[in-house]
N, C-alpha and C positions, 0 to 999 in steps of 0.2 A: 826179057834177057838181058843181065848185064854186060856192059862193054867192059872187057877184062885186058884188052891189048890196045892201047895207042902207044905208039913209038912216041919216046921221049917224055912220057908221063913222070917214071921215076925221077928223071933229072930235073924236071919241075919242080917236083915234091920236095926235092932234097935241098933245094935252094929258096924256098918259098918262105917269108917270114911268118906266114899263117900257121905253119905247121909245126908241131912239137916235134922235133925231130929225134931226140932220144927220151923215149918216154921212161923206161926205167931209170935213167939217170934222173929224172924229176920225180920220182915216187917221193910224195908226201909233201913236193914243194912246186906243185901246179901252180898256185896262185902267183908264183913269180913271173909266169909266162903271161902274165897280165897287168895292166896301170895300176889297178884297184883291186885290192882284197875285197872278195865278195863271195858268196854261196856259189857254189860249182855243181852245175847240171851237165849231164852227158846224154848224148843219144847212141846208143849203138846199132851200127849198121845204116847209116844216117842217108846212103846212097847218095843223091847229087846236091843235097844239102838244103833244100827248099824249107823243109818243115824248120830244121834248128837255124837258118838264118831269121827267117820272119819271128822266130820267138825269140832271138839274141836282139833284134831290131826293136822290138815291144817292150823287152824287160833289160835296159842298159845297167840296172842295179844287180845283176846276175852275171855269172862269167859262165860260159857255154864251152864245151869241148865236143865236137862231132868225131865218132869213131869210125872207121870204112877201112875194111879190108882190102878192098880193089882201088891201085892206083889210079886207074882209068877212069873209075866212077869219082874217087876222090877228085880229080883234075876240074871235074864240071862244078865242083863247090868251090875251088880256088878261083876259078874262072869268074863265078858269081861275086866272090870278094873283090878281085881286081875291079869290078864295075862300081862298088860301094863298099869299102871296107869297114868292118866293126871292130871296135877295140875290145868288144867282150866274147870274140869267138875265136876259138882256134881248132885245129884239126890233128887227129893222130892215124896214122895208118897202121894198123895192126891188128892182129887177131884177137877176137873177144876173148880167147880162151887165156889170154896173159893178164887178164885185168889186174888181178892181185898182186902181179910183177911191177904194174905201171903206177897203180894208185895204192895209197896209204891207208890203213884202216879209219873209217869214217872222215875220209877226205871229200868224199862225195855226197850232195845234199839230195839229188833225185837223178834218176833213171827213167829215158825213154826208150822203149822199143818200138818201132814201127812197122809194120809190115813185113815182118822177119821173114827170112825163107823158110818153109812148113817142113822141109824134110820129111816127104811123106812115108818113107818107109820105115817100118818098124826097128830095123838094126840102126837107123839113122837118129833115135828120139834124143840121145843124149848131146846131138850136135844143136837140137832146138833152142833158141835163145831164152824161150820162157819155161824150160826144164829144171828138173830139181838142182843137178849140175850145176846150170848157170845161176840158179838163185842163191844156192850156195856162194857162187864167186861175187854176185852181187852183195850179200850179207857181208862180205869180208871188206868191203869198201864203202859200204851207203851208212850214213850217220844214223844213230839209233832211231832217230824220228822222221829218218827220210822216206820218201814215197818212191814205187816205181809205177808208171804208167806205160801199158800195152795196147796197142790198137792192131786188128787185122780185119780182113773180109775171108778169111778162111774160118769157119764154122768147127772143123775138126781141131784145127790147130789152137782155137779157141778154146773148145772144150777139154782139150789135152793139157793147156796151162792152167784153166780152174782145177782139173784132176790133181795136179803136180804140188798145189800152194802147202797142203797139210803134210805132205813128204817132206818140205823143207822149212816147216813152222813159218809159214807165210801165212797173211790172213786178208781178206777180201773186204776193201773199205767202199768200194763201188763197182758195180758192174752194170753193164749194156749190153742189150743184143741189137740194138738199132741206136747208134749213137747220134745220127742227125736228127732224129726224131724223139731225143730225149732232152728237153729243154733245159735240165740241169747240168748235165755232163757234156753239154756241146757248148756251155759258154764257154766264149774265149778258143774255140776248137780251131786249131792251124791245119789244114789239110795238105799232107804230102803228096808228091805227083802220083802216086799210085792209088791214094785216098780219091783223088780227083777223080781219075780213068774208073776206078771199080764203082764209085757213087754214081757216075752218071750211065752206068749199065743198070742202075736201079740195085744195088748190090747193097746188101745192110753192112754196116762196120760195126765190129764188136770190140769194147772196150773194157779195161777193168783197171783200178787204182787199188796196189797193194801195200802192205806194210808187214812189218815183224812184231 
């Protein structure tokens, strides 16, 4: 269960130099948030930020933006950055449904979705981050040659995600039903907090890389 109510979290975020305060005002200008103009990779629903922080640390020639809806969760990522700030990592506190209002066409080079909320009820299918509705949103901001990577331990969500691809005109470049035993797709894999927990229980991790 994600923490959603930590007193003072909103105030910390409002005064934090790691957070892009007005995403809509920065549409098409997100490179200005960084010291160097470099490819922009984003993670949607980054949680406490472990995955993206490690990825940014290993790849200083890429600019990363972590998107998290809940301020109390984003606060954890900010605390990590306070310990060791990275010049190529920024955060946005926003709802992913507003992506096209915050990023310009082809402003993003790669998108990561990690252990997204499965929204198991059928009536909530449109809220799932790998749904055709969200794939259309990603299409509106991702470079034509860009890629989207999705990891989950939820088999039903993964099957749903694969079934959605043709409806949004996306194609699978690589698919695995057991990431940690797939030598090729596991190269350079960085585990999220959820991934560490689930894999420790013996759960297989599913992943795809897709393109248009």
